[in-house]
C-alpha positions in Angstrom: 8.8 -17.0 93.9 7.9 -13.6 95.3 4.9 -11.6 94.2 7.3 -9.3 92.3 8.6 -12.1 90.3 5.1 -13.3 89.6 4.1 -9.8 88.5 7.1 -9.7 86.2 6.1 -13.0 84.6 2.5 -11.8 84.1 3.7 -8.7 82.3 6.0 -10.7 79.9 3.1 -13.0 79.1 0.9 -10.0 78.4 3.3 -8.6 75.8 4.0 -11.9 73.9 0.9 -11.8 71.5 1.6 -8.2 70.5 5.1 -9.1 69.3 3.8 -12.1 67.2 1.0 -10.1 65.5 3.1 -8.3 62.8 4.7 -11.7 61.8 1.3 -13.2 61.3 0.2 -10.2 59.3 3.2 -10.5 57.0 2.6 -14.2 56.5 -1.1 -13.5 55.6 0.0 -10.7 53.1 2.4 -13.2 51.3 -0.4 -15.8 51.2 -2.8 -13.3 49.8 -0.4 -12.1 47.1 0.3 -15.7 46.1 -3.4 -16.4 45.9 -4.0 -13.3 43.6 -1.2 -14.4 41.3 -2.6 -18.0 41.0 -6.1 -16.7 40.4 -4.8 -14.2 37.9 -2.9 -16.8 35.9 -5.9 -19.1 36.0 -8.1 -16.3 34.6 -5.6 -15.7 31.8 -4.6 -12.2 33.0 -1.2 -10.6 32.9 -0.1 -10.0 36.5 3.1 -8.7 37.8 4.5 -8.0 41.3 3.8 -4.4 42.4 7.5 -3.8 43.2 8.7 -4.6 39.7 8.1 -2.6 36.4 5.3 -4.1 34.2 6.6 -6.0 31.1 6.5 -4.3 27.7 4.0 -6.5 25.9 4.4 -7.7 22.4 2.0 -6.0 19.9 -0.6 -8.4 18.5 -3.5 -8.6 16.1 -1.8 -7.1 13.1 -4.3 -6.9 10.2 -3.9 -5.3 6.8 -6.1 -2.3 6.0 -7.0 -0.5 2.8 -4.3 -0.3 0.1 -3.8 1.6 -3.1 -1.3 1.2 -6.0 1.1 3.4 -4.0 0.2 2.9 -0.4 -0.5 0.3 2.3 -2.0 0.4 5.8 -2.4 -1.9 8.7 -3.5 -1.8 12.4 -2.9 -3.7 15.6 -4.4 -4.2 19.1 -3.5 -2.2 22.3 -2.0 -4.1 25.2 -4.7 -6.1 27.1 -3.4 -4.9 30.4 -0.9 -2.5 31.9 0.3 0.9 30.8 0.6 1.9 27.1 4.0 2.0 25.4 5.8 5.3 24.9 5.9 4.5 21.2 5.8 1.8 18.5 8.6 1.0 16.1 7.5 0.1 12.6 10.0 -2.4 11.1 10.0 -2.9 7.4 12.4 -5.4 5.8 14.2 -5.8 9.1 15.0 -2.1 9.6 13.2 0.6 11.4 11.0 2.4 8.9 9.5 4.9 11.4 7.9 5.2 14.8 4.4 6.2 16.0 3.0 7.3 19.3 2.1 4.7 21.9 -1.5 5.8 21.7 -1.6 4.8 17.9 -2.9 1.5 16.7 -2.5 2.0 12.9 0.1 2.9 10.3 0.0 4.0 6.7 3.0 4.1 4.2 2.8 6.0 0.9 5.1 6.5 -2.1 5.3 2.8 -2.8 5.6 0.9 -6.1 2.5 -0.5 -7.6 2.0 -4.3 -7.4 4.8 -4.6 -4.8 5.0 -6.8 -1.7 6.1 -5.5 1.7 6.6 -7.1 5.2 6.3 -5.4 8.5 6.7 -6.0 12.3 5.7 -3.8 15.2 7.8 -3.4 18.4 6.5 -1.6 21.5 8.9 0.6 23.5 8.5 1.9 27.1 11.2 3.4 29.3 13.8 2.5 26.7 12.9 -1.2 26.8 11.6 -3.0 23.7 9.1 -5.7 23.5 9.5 -8.8 21.3 8.6 -8.1 17.7 5.0 -8.8 16.5 4.3 -11.6 14.0 5.2 -10.6 10.4 2.5 -9.1 8.4 2.7 -9.3 4.6 0.9 -6.6 2.5 0.8 -5.8 -1.2 0.0 -2.6 -3.1 -2.7 -2.9 -5.7 -2.1 -3.9 -9.3 -3.5 -1.2 -11.7 -5.2 -2.3 -14.9 -3.1 -2.4 -18.1 -5.1 0.6 -19.4 -3.4 2.8 -16.7 0.1 1.9 -17.8 2.3 4.8 -18.8 3.9 4.5 -22.2 7.2 6.5 -22.2 10.9 6.4 -22.7 13.1 4.6 -25.3 11.7 1.5 -27.0 13.0 -1.0 -29.5 10.2 -2.0 -31.9 10.4 -4.7 -34.5 8.3 -4.2 -37.7 7.5 -7.3 -39.7 6.2 -6.9 -43.2 2.7 -8.4 -43.5 1.7 -6.6 -46.7 3.2 -5.7 -50.1 4.5 -2.3 -50.9 7.3 -0.4 -52.5 10.2 -0.4 -50.1 8.5 -2.6 -47.5 11.0 -4.4 -45.3 11.5 -6.0 -41.9 13.6 -4.5 -39.1 14.0 -2.7 -35.8 13.1 0.9 -35.2 14.1 3.1 -32.3 11.1 4.8 -30.7 11.2 7.7 -28.2 8.0 8.4 -26.3 7.6 11.6 -24.3 6.9 13.4 -22.1 6.6 11.3 -18.9 3.0 11.4 -17.8 2.4 13.4 -14.6 -0.5 11.2 -13.4 -1.5 7.8 -14.7 -1.3 7.4 -18.5 -1.6 10.1 -21.1 -1.2 11.0 -24.8 2.4 10.9 -25.9 4.6 12.2 -28.7 6.3 9.5 -30.8 9.6 10.1 -32.5 10.8 7.3 -34.8 14.2 6.9 -36.3 15.3 4.0 -38.6 18.6 5.0 -40.2 17.3 6.2 -43.6 14.1 7.9 -42.4 12.6 9.5 -39.3 9.2 11.0 -38.5 7.1 12.0 -35.5 3.4 11.9 -34.6 1.1 12.3 -31.6 -0.3 9.1 -30.2 -3.7 9.7 -28.6 -4.6 7.3 -25.8 -7.9 5.5 -25.3 -7.3 3.0 -22.4 -4.5 0.6 -23.4 -4.7 1.6 -27.1 -2.7 4.4 -28.7 -3.3 5.7 -32.2 -1.8 8.3 -34.4 -1.2 9.5 -38.0 1.2 11.7 -39.8 2.7 12.5 -43.3 6.3 11.5 -43.6 9.0 11.2 -46.3 10.1 7.5 -45.9 11.8 7.2 -49.3 12.0 8.5 -52.8 10.5 7.4 -56.2 12.6 6.6 -59.2 16.3 6.1 -60.0 18.7 7.5 -57.4 20.2 10.1 -59.7 16.8 11.5 -60.7 14.4 10.4 -57.9 11.6 12.5 -56.7 9.9 12.8 -53.3 7.4 10.1 -52.4 5.6 11.2 -49.2 3.5 8.7 -47.4 0.8 8.7 -44.8 1.8 6.6 -41.8 -0.8 5.3 -39.4 0.2 3.5 -36.1 -2.1 1.7 -33.8 -0.6 -0.1 -30.8 -1.8 -1.6 -27.5 0.1 -2.0 -24.2 0.2 -5.7 -23.5 2.2 -5.9 -20.3 3.1 -3.5 -17.4 5.1 -3.5 -14.2 5.8 -1.2 -11.2 8.7 1.2 -11.8 9.5 3.4 -8.8 6.0 4.9 -8.1 4.8 4.5 -11.7 2.8 1.7 -13.4 4.8 1.5 -16.6 4.3 -0.3 -19.9 6.8 -3.1 -20.6 5.5 -4.6 -23.8 3.4 -3.4 -26.8 2.0 -4.8 -30.0 0.2 -3.3 -33.0 0.4 -2.4 -36.6 1.9 0.3 -38.9 0.3 1.1 -42.2 2.2 3.2 -44.8 0.2 4.5 -47.8 2.0 6.1 -50.8 0.2 8.0 -53.5 0.9 7.9 -57.2 3.8 10.2 -58.1 5.5 10.8 -61.5 8.0 12.9 -63.4 8.6 13.4 -67.1 10.6 10.2 -67.3 9.0 7.8 -64.9 6.2 7.3 -62.3 5.6 5.3 -59.1 2.2 3.7 -58.5 0.2 4.1 -55.3 1.0 1.4 -52.8 0.3 0.3 -49.2 2.8 -1.3 -46.8 1.5 -2.9 -43.6 3.7 -4.2 -40.8 3.0 -5.9 -37.4 4.8 -4.2 -34.5 6.2 -5.7 -31.3 8.3 -3.8 -28.8 9.9 -3.6 -25.4 11.7 -0.8 -23.5 15.2 -0.3 -24.8 
């Protein structure tokens, strides 16, 4: 070989390591990335390749917060790694109830029925993609005390004679209680109708107990052809015994108590009727 050829060989040999260097660097980069992934998984971290979008993580840590008779609240944890979602979907009973910003970690729902149970899931959304749903959280609105139950609407009340009186009898009465209470329970106006008689009175409320008194004409004294008015004093005392949620109200569903009817002595030129007292137990439910 000539010196020219030798010179050519030396130049080729000089360029060989430079051509191999990028390949070696790429192999080291792949090895380094693999090591990071392995170490990340071993440490319990969420790791993704830099050339793929990070996953939309499932919301976790749902915990119930303060509740009232008409509202509930709960909160959850932010993602442990990666970007925040664009928003969270709040799912109630399998349907989307509403959504909140991706920076939020709590939700409150109002206008609920007292003593009612509700179930929720939370789904994270980013770039139009949804995460898997969170675990189901079951929450319940508070149950108000019986003393806060609203007494209103139409009722069927049975009166059972537990005393002796002129005209005393067993039977059902139709009660109408109004007006609807604006907030919690309140005093009500009672209108009673029982075929042959009717009367009305105000029932003042004291907790679960309602009391009222009125003068009413519940019957007449003497023979039908010549009978005379026989007005009586009627006293009613009832207690709400059961209640349930009704829309957003806590409504009475059962009552019990007594009705006392006191008639005074009345007379005409031909006859008289002695004073008497009629006492009945009461039990009623919404009609």
